[in-house]
C-alpha positions as CSV (number, residue, x, y, z in Angstrom):
1,X,113.4,108.3,-195.8
2,X,114.0,105.7,-198.4
3,X,116.4,107.9,-200.2
4,X,118.4,108.5,-197.0
5,X,118.6,104.7,-196.4
6,X,119.9,104.1,-199.9
7,X,122.5,106.9,-199.5
8,X,123.7,105.5,-196.2
9,X,124.0,102.0,-197.8
10,X,126.1,103.3,-200.7
11,X,128.4,105.1,-198.4
12,X,128.9,102.0,-196.2
13,X,129.7,99.9,-199.3
14,X,132.2,102.5,-200.5
15,X,133.9,102.5,-197.1
16,X,134.5,98.7,-197.0
17,X,137.3,98.5,-199.6
18,X,139.1,101.5,-198.0
19,X,139.0,99.7,-194.6
20,X,140.1,96.4,-196.1
21,X,142.9,98.2,-198.0
22,X,144.1,99.9,-194.8
23,X,144.1,96.6,-193.0
24,X,146.2,95.0,-195.8
25,X,148.8,97.8,-195.3
26,X,149.3,97.0,-191.6
27,X,152.7,95.6,-190.7
28,X,152.7,91.9,-189.8
29,X,153.1,91.1,-186.1
30,X,156.7,90.2,-185.2
31,X,157.4,86.9,-183.5
32,X,160.1,87.1,-180.9
33,X,162.1,84.0,-180.0
34,X,164.2,84.1,-176.9
35,X,166.8,81.5,-176.1
36,X,168.0,81.7,-172.5
37,X,171.8,81.3,-172.2
38,X,171.9,79.6,-175.6
39,X,170.0,76.6,-174.2
40,X,168.2,74.5,-176.7
41,X,164.7,73.6,-175.8
42,X,163.6,70.2,-177.2
43,X,160.6,68.0,-176.3
44,X,161.2,64.3,-176.0
45,X,158.5,62.2,-177.5
46,X,157.5,59.3,-175.2
47,X,156.7,57.1,-178.2
48,X,158.6,56.9,-181.4
49,X,156.4,57.7,-184.3
50,X,158.4,57.3,-187.5
51,X,161.3,55.5,-189.1
52,X,164.5,57.1,-187.9
53,X,166.4,56.1,-191.1
54,X,164.2,58.1,-193.4
55,X,167.1,60.1,-194.8
56,X,169.3,57.0,-195.3
57,X,166.8,54.7,-196.9
58,X,169.0,54.5,-200.0
59,X,172.0,53.2,-198.0
60,X,172.5,49.7,-196.7
61,X,171.4,48.5,-193.3
62,X,173.8,48.8,-190.3
63,X,175.5,45.4,-189.9
64,X,174.9,44.3,-193.4
65,X,177.5,41.8,-194.9
66,X,178.5,42.3,-198.5
67,X,180.5,39.7,-200.4
68,X,183.0,42.0,-201.9
69,X,184.7,45.2,-200.9
70,X,183.0,48.3,-202.4
71,X,184.8,49.5,-205.5
72,X,186.9,52.6,-204.7
73,X,186.9,52.0,-200.9
74,X,189.7,53.7,-199.0
75,X,191.7,51.4,-196.7
76,X,192.3,53.0,-193.3
77,X,194.8,51.3,-191.0
78,X,194.1,51.2,-187.2
79,X,195.1,49.4,-184.1
80,X,191.9,47.4,-184.6
81,X,192.7,46.2,-188.1
82,X,192.0,47.9,-191.4
83,X,188.7,49.6,-192.1
84,X,187.4,50.0,-195.7
85,X,185.7,53.5,-196.0
86,X,183.3,54.2,-198.9
87,X,180.7,57.0,-199.2
88,X,180.7,57.6,-195.4
89,X,180.2,53.9,-194.5
90,X,182.9,51.8,-192.8
91,X,183.4,48.1,-193.5
92,X,185.6,45.5,-191.8
93,X,186.6,42.2,-193.3
94,X,184.9,39.3,-191.5
95,X,184.2,36.0,-193.2
96,X,182.3,35.5,-195.4
97,X,182.6,39.2,-196.6
98,X,182.7,42.8,-195.4
99,X,180.5,43.9,-192.5
100,X,179.2,47.5,-192.0
101,X,180.3,48.7,-188.6
102,X,180.8,51.9,-186.5
103,X,184.5,52.7,-186.6
104,X,186.5,52.9,-183.4
105,X,187.1,56.3,-181.8
106,X,190.4,57.8,-183.1
107,X,190.0,56.7,-186.7
108,X,190.9,59.6,-189.0
109,X,189.7,60.7,-192.4
110,X,190.7,63.7,-194.5
111,X,187.4,64.5,-196.1
112,X,183.9,64.3,-194.5
113,X,181.2,62.3,-196.3
114,X,178.9,64.2,-198.6
115,X,175.7,65.2,-196.7
116,X,177.3,65.3,-193.2
117,X,175.5,67.4,-190.5
118,X,177.4,70.0,-188.5
119,X,176.5,70.9,-184.9
120,X,178.0,72.7,-181.8
121,X,177.8,70.8,-178.5
122,X,179.2,72.6,-175.4
123,X,181.1,75.1,-177.6
124,X,182.8,72.3,-179.6
125,X,182.0,71.6,-183.3
126,X,181.0,68.1,-184.3
127,X,180.1,66.5,-187.6
128,X,177.8,63.6,-188.1
129,X,177.0,61.1,-190.9
130,X,175.3,57.7,-190.9
131,X,175.8,56.9,-187.2
132,X,179.3,58.3,-186.9
133,X,180.4,61.4,-185.1
134,X,183.6,63.3,-185.9
135,X,185.6,66.3,-184.6
136,X,188.5,68.2,-186.2
137,X,191.8,66.5,-185.3
138,X,194.6,68.5,-183.6
139,X,196.5,69.0,-186.9
140,X,193.3,70.5,-188.5
141,X,193.9,68.5,-191.7
142,X,191.9,65.5,-190.6
143,X,188.6,64.6,-188.9
144,X,188.7,62.1,-186.1
145,X,185.9,59.6,-185.1
146,X,184.6,60.2,-181.6
147,X,182.0,58.7,-179.3
148,X,178.5,60.1,-179.6
149,X,178.4,63.3,-177.5
150,X,175.5,63.5,-175.1
151,X,172.9,66.0,-176.2
152,X,173.8,65.9,-179.9
153,X,170.7,66.0,-182.1
154,X,170.9,64.3,-185.5
155,X,168.4,64.2,-188.3
156,X,168.5,60.5,-189.1
157,X,169.9,57.1,-188.0
158,X,171.1,54.3,-190.3
159,X,168.6,51.4,-190.6
160,X,169.4,48.6,-188.2
161,X,168.6,50.3,-184.9
162,X,166.3,48.7,-182.3
163,X,163.5,50.4,-180.4
164,X,163.6,49.8,-176.6
165,X,161.2,50.9,-173.9
166,X,162.7,52.2,-170.7
167,X,160.3,53.4,-168.1
168,X,157.6,55.2,-170.0
169,X,159.7,56.2,-172.9
170,X,160.8,54.5,-176.2
171,X,164.3,55.0,-177.5
172,X,166.2,54.1,-180.6
173,X,169.3,52.1,-179.9
174,X,172.1,51.9,-182.5
175,X,175.4,50.2,-181.5
176,X,174.8,50.7,-177.8
177,X,174.0,54.5,-178.2
178,X,170.6,55.6,-177.1
179,X,168.6,58.3,-179.0
180,X,165.3,59.9,-178.0
181,X,163.0,61.1,-180.7
182,X,162.5,64.9,-180.1
183,X,160.6,67.9,-181.4
184,X,163.3,70.5,-182.3
185,X,163.9,73.5,-184.5
186,X,167.4,72.2,-185.3
187,X,166.2,70.0,-188.2
188,X,164.4,70.8,-191.4
189,X,161.3,68.9,-190.6
190,X,161.2,69.6,-186.8
191,X,162.0,66.0,-185.7
192,X,165.4,64.9,-184.5
193,X,167.1,62.1,-182.5
194,X,169.0,63.2,-179.4
195,X,171.9,61.3,-177.9
196,X,170.9,60.5,-174.3
197,X,172.6,58.7,-171.4
198,X,170.5,55.9,-169.9
């Protein structure tokens, strides 16, 4: 009887690695993600939980005044006066120096800033960097500044925004544009800022 119990124990121990090895060879379960009619699903967070300018912490605050024009800034003529464009940031001359501003819609540039974000909103391509949205101009050699398209999700805002509570939800407000903090798969860390109409 004792010998039979020992034999059964040895056989059970010998079978464990074979079973574990067989389980290790199983194919991983596939995860299926379905998007209905190409609709993005995002979840608006009722309370903002982080600094929206995390990606732009090395850049100056929105509305900052500098005493001298940045070296190498490109001057862009417009109906609203000249803009000074440097590293994706727009400045206008206002005494006592140069103030960081959002450019007027219609301003054109030839090259997008390094680090811009590309997105498709209602079948139209948009480009975003540091609070400014662009689309391709008609001649395709330039990019034109446009108003923030509703529904666009960006990965960061320039420092200088406000946080306002409307109803039960907090929003970031930058130059009269409202952004909701959202959970989304469209950004690397799963958090974005969606342009909303209030």
